C-alpha atoms as a printed R data frame, in Angstrom:
    type eleno elety resid chain resno       x        y        z
1   ATOM     1    CA   MET     A     1  -4.382 -258.628 -120.873
2   ATOM     2    CA   LYS     A     2  -2.801 -261.663 -120.518
3   ATOM     3    CA   LEU     A     3  -1.007 -262.388 -123.729
4   ATOM     4    CA   LEU     A     4   1.192 -265.716 -124.085
5   ATOM     5    CA   PHE     A     5   3.463 -266.233 -126.550
6   ATOM     6    CA   VAL     A     6   3.645 -269.871 -127.275
7   ATOM     7    CA   CYS     A     7   6.237 -272.215 -129.585
8   ATOM     8    CA   MET     A     8   7.873 -275.826 -129.321
9   ATOM     9    CA   GLU     A     9  10.634 -275.359 -126.732
10  ATOM    10    CA   ASN     A    10  10.369 -272.048 -125.572
11  ATOM    11    CA   VAL     A    11  14.189 -271.912 -126.068
12  ATOM    12    CA   ALA     A    12  13.852 -268.866 -129.073
13  ATOM    13    CA   ARG     A    13  10.970 -267.564 -131.022
14  ATOM    14    CA   SER     A    14   8.458 -267.029 -127.781
15  ATOM    15    CA   GLN     A    15  11.559 -266.027 -125.119
16  ATOM    16    CA   ILE     A    16  11.877 -263.560 -128.420
17  ATOM    17    CA   ALA     A    17   8.129 -262.436 -128.241
18  ATOM    18    CA   GLU     A    18   8.236 -262.185 -124.745
19  ATOM    19    CA   ALA     A    19  11.238 -259.705 -124.164
20  ATOM    20    CA   LEU     A    20  10.317 -257.715 -126.884
21  ATOM    21    CA   PHE     A    21   6.580 -256.587 -125.860
22  ATOM    22    CA   PRO     A    22   7.387 -255.309 -121.900
23  ATOM    23    CA   ASP     A    23   3.811 -253.620 -121.176
24  ATOM    24    CA   PRO     A    24   3.117 -252.845 -117.731
25  ATOM    25    CA   ILE     A    25  -0.915 -253.242 -118.405
26  ATOM    26    CA   HIS     A    26  -0.352 -256.616 -119.779
27  ATOM    27    CA   GLU     A    27   0.460 -259.950 -118.423
28  ATOM    28    CA   VAL     A    28   3.142 -261.029 -120.996
29  ATOM    29    CA   ILE     A    29   4.411 -264.982 -120.465
30  ATOM    30    CA   SER     A    30   6.225 -267.424 -122.833
31  ATOM    31    CA   ALA     A    31   5.810 -271.232 -123.407
32  ATOM    32    CA   GLY     A    32   6.903 -274.124 -124.861
33  ATOM    33    CA   ILE     A    33   4.275 -277.383 -126.158
34  ATOM    34    CA   ASP     A    34   7.475 -279.815 -125.452
35  ATOM    35    CA   PRO     A    35  10.369 -278.152 -123.861
36  ATOM    36    CA   ARG     A    36  11.246 -282.386 -123.403
37  ATOM    37    CA   ILE     A    37  14.330 -281.843 -120.973
38  ATOM    38    CA   ASN     A    38  15.439 -278.231 -120.766
39  ATOM    39    CA   LYS     A    39  11.824 -277.298 -118.886
40  ATOM    40    CA   SER     A    40  12.669 -274.818 -115.776
41  ATOM    41    CA   ARG     A    41  16.860 -274.650 -116.800
42  ATOM    42    CA   THR     A    42  17.921 -271.242 -117.962
43  ATOM    43    CA   LEU     A    43  18.006 -270.256 -121.224
44  ATOM    44    CA   VAL     A    44  22.457 -269.885 -120.453
45  ATOM    45    CA   GLU     A    45  21.900 -273.570 -118.562
46  ATOM    46    CA   ILE     A    46  20.835 -275.618 -122.342
47  ATOM    47    CA   GLY     A    47  23.302 -273.426 -123.653
48  ATOM    48    CA   ALA     A    48  21.011 -271.356 -125.967
49  ATOM    49    CA   PHE     A    49  23.669 -269.076 -127.164
50  ATOM    50    CA   GLY     A    50  21.955 -267.768 -130.281
51  ATOM    51    CA   VAL     A    51  19.387 -266.532 -129.233
52  ATOM    52    CA   ILE     A    52  20.839 -264.778 -126.100
53  ATOM    53    CA   GLU     A    53  23.373 -263.244 -128.556
54  ATOM    54    CA   CYS     A    54  20.166 -261.847 -131.085
55  ATOM    55    CA   MET     A    55  18.604 -260.653 -128.884
56  ATOM    56    CA   ALA     A    56  22.490 -258.756 -126.391
57  ATOM    57    CA   GLN     A    57  22.280 -256.967 -129.473
58  ATOM    58    CA   LEU     A    58  19.451 -254.968 -128.869
59  ATOM    59    CA   GLY     A    59  20.086 -254.860 -124.888
60  ATOM    60    CA   TYR     A    60  18.218 -257.396 -123.972
61  ATOM    61    CA   HIS     A    61  19.645 -260.016 -121.210
62  ATOM    62    CA   LEU     A    62  17.931 -263.200 -121.761
63  ATOM    63    CA   GLY     A    63  20.090 -265.685 -120.114
64  ATOM    64    CA   ASN     A    64  18.452 -266.108 -116.624
65  ATOM    65    CA   ARG     A    65  15.254 -266.826 -118.341
66  ATOM    66    CA   MET     A    66  13.531 -270.153 -117.390
67  ATOM    67    CA   VAL     A    67  12.165 -272.385 -119.911
68  ATOM    68    CA   LYS     A    68   8.417 -273.195 -119.043
69  ATOM    69    CA   GLU     A    69   6.257 -275.788 -120.692
70  ATOM    70    CA   LEU     A    70   2.642 -274.876 -121.756
71  ATOM    71    CA   SER     A    71   0.003 -275.864 -119.879
72  ATOM    72    CA   PRO     A    72  -3.896 -276.225 -120.096
73  ATOM    73    CA   GLY     A    73  -4.358 -273.412 -117.199
74  ATOM    74    CA   MET     A    74  -1.977 -271.126 -119.223
75  ATOM    75    CA   VAL     A    75  -3.811 -271.699 -122.807
76  ATOM    76    CA   ARG     A    76  -7.275 -271.031 -120.390
77  ATOM    77    CA   ARG     A    77  -6.170 -267.792 -118.337
78  ATOM    78    CA   ALA     A    78  -4.725 -266.044 -121.801
79  ATOM    79    CA   ASP     A    79  -6.758 -263.205 -123.218
80  ATOM    80    CA   LYS     A    80  -4.729 -263.631 -126.180
81  ATOM    81    CA   ILE     A    81  -2.372 -266.445 -127.521
82  ATOM    82    CA   ILE     A    82   0.292 -265.916 -130.791
83  ATOM    83    CA   VAL     A    83   1.933 -269.480 -131.790
84  ATOM    84    CA   MET     A    84   4.754 -270.154 -133.521
85  ATOM    85    CA   ALA     A    85   4.594 -273.919 -133.540
86  ATOM    86    CA   ASP     A    86   3.664 -276.406 -136.870
87  ATOM    87    CA   ARG     A    87  -0.686 -276.807 -135.828
88  ATOM    88    CA   MET     A    88   0.406 -280.436 -136.153
89  ATOM    89    CA   PHE     A    89   2.205 -280.183 -132.269
90  ATOM    90    CA   TRP     A    90  -0.650 -278.568 -131.226
91  ATOM    91    CA   PRO     A    91  -2.163 -279.946 -128.234
92  ATOM    92    CA   GLN     A    92  -5.940 -280.463 -127.997
93  ATOM    93    CA   TYR     A    93  -6.735 -277.828 -125.519
94  ATOM    94    CA   LEU     A    94  -4.738 -275.366 -127.339
95  ATOM    95    CA   ARG     A    95  -6.881 -276.397 -130.326
96  ATOM    96    CA   LEU     A    96  -9.881 -275.375 -128.851
97  ATOM    97    CA   ALA     A    97  -8.821 -271.891 -128.205
98  ATOM    98    CA   LYS     A    98  -9.131 -270.858 -131.402
99  ATOM    99    CA   GLU     A    99 -10.847 -267.993 -130.808
100 ATOM   100    CA   LYS     A   100  -8.003 -266.466 -128.952
101 ATOM   101    CA   THR     A   101  -5.524 -267.620 -131.146
102 ATOM   102    CA   GLU     A   102  -3.512 -266.708 -133.666
103 ATOM   103    CA   TYR     A   103  -0.770 -268.309 -135.569
104 ATOM   104    CA   TRP     A   104   2.789 -267.008 -136.468
105 ATOM   105    CA   PRO     A   105   4.397 -269.408 -138.986
106 ATOM   106    CA   ILE     A   106   8.100 -268.447 -138.128
107 ATOM   107    CA   PRO     A   107  10.445 -271.178 -138.097
108 ATOM   108    CA   ASP     A   108  12.601 -272.633 -135.749
109 ATOM   109    CA   PRO     A   109  15.893 -271.176 -135.842
110 ATOM   110    CA   LYS     A   110  17.235 -274.388 -133.195
111 ATOM   111    CA   GLY     A   111  21.173 -274.818 -134.693
112 ATOM   112    CA   ALA     A   112  21.191 -272.232 -136.906
113 ATOM   113    CA   PRO     A   113  23.904 -269.692 -136.718
114 ATOM   114    CA   VAL     A   114  22.935 -266.163 -134.791
115 ATOM   115    CA   TRP     A   115  22.264 -263.803 -137.637
116 ATOM   116    CA   ARG     A   116  19.645 -266.411 -138.693
117 ATOM   117    CA   TYR     A   117  18.311 -266.002 -134.759
118 ATOM   118    CA   ALA     A   118  18.206 -262.173 -135.802
119 ATOM   119    CA   GLN     A   119  16.384 -262.729 -138.517
120 ATOM   120    CA   ILE     A   120  13.852 -264.431 -136.582
121 ATOM   121    CA   ARG     A   121  13.713 -261.509 -133.787
122 ATOM   122    CA   ASP     A   122  13.556 -259.020 -136.846
123 ATOM   123    CA   THR     A   123  10.282 -260.479 -137.772
124 ATOM   124    CA   ILE     A   124   8.763 -261.419 -134.752
125 ATOM   125    CA   LYS     A   125   9.198 -257.540 -133.765
126 ATOM   126    CA   HIS     A   126   7.757 -256.623 -137.112
127 ATOM   127    CA   LEU     A   127   4.814 -258.522 -136.589
128 ATOM   128    CA   ILE     A   128   4.342 -256.679 -132.930
129 ATOM   129    CA   TYR     A   129   5.116 -253.642 -133.818
130 ATOM   130    CA   ASP     A   130   6.123 -251.945 -137.731
131 ATOM   131    CA   ASP     A   131   3.107 -253.849 -139.557
132 ATOM   132    CA   GLU     A   132   0.384 -251.461 -139.723
133 ATOM   133    CA   LYS     A   133  -1.946 -254.620 -138.098
134 ATOM   134    CA   GLY     A   134   0.524 -255.645 -135.842
135 ATOM   135    CA   LEU     A   135  -0.176 -256.762 -132.911
136 ATOM   136    CA   ALA     A   136   0.753 -253.879 -130.827
137 ATOM   137    CA   ARG     A   137  -1.454 -252.201 -132.500
138 ATOM   138    CA   ARG     A   138  -4.280 -254.409 -132.894
139 ATOM   139    CA   LEU     A   139  -3.887 -254.192 -128.586
140 ATOM   140    CA   SER     A   140  -3.856 -250.683 -128.204
141 ATOM   141    CA   ILE     A   141  -0.668 -250.295 -126.881
142 ATOM   142    CA   ARG     A   142   2.123 -248.322 -128.900
């Protein structure tokens, strides 16, 4: 199964979700709808220290992760898509994939203090693992 996590810029929410969902059976990637000038740069290069620090608290090292731009091919190849960006920003090709798309209304922590990034991280972790209807359980990987 190919799992795709999407947010606006692929700097925080989708990167956190990708890191929290390591799985040898599923191919897991993340991307941003509009990564702007950050595309193909690492999280350290763009100064995404809030997400880097909050994930380091759990032993994850995301500094060298690259920011990736969402493409129609990524959407086409994915079996399941989790989107954490406001629906008004979704490109048409993502809207058309509604049968395999799930929306998580998680706010963008951009510019917030590290504790806010940690709250977002914990919310994503809960949606993946802790909830009885969590993503991992629905995809049968605990």
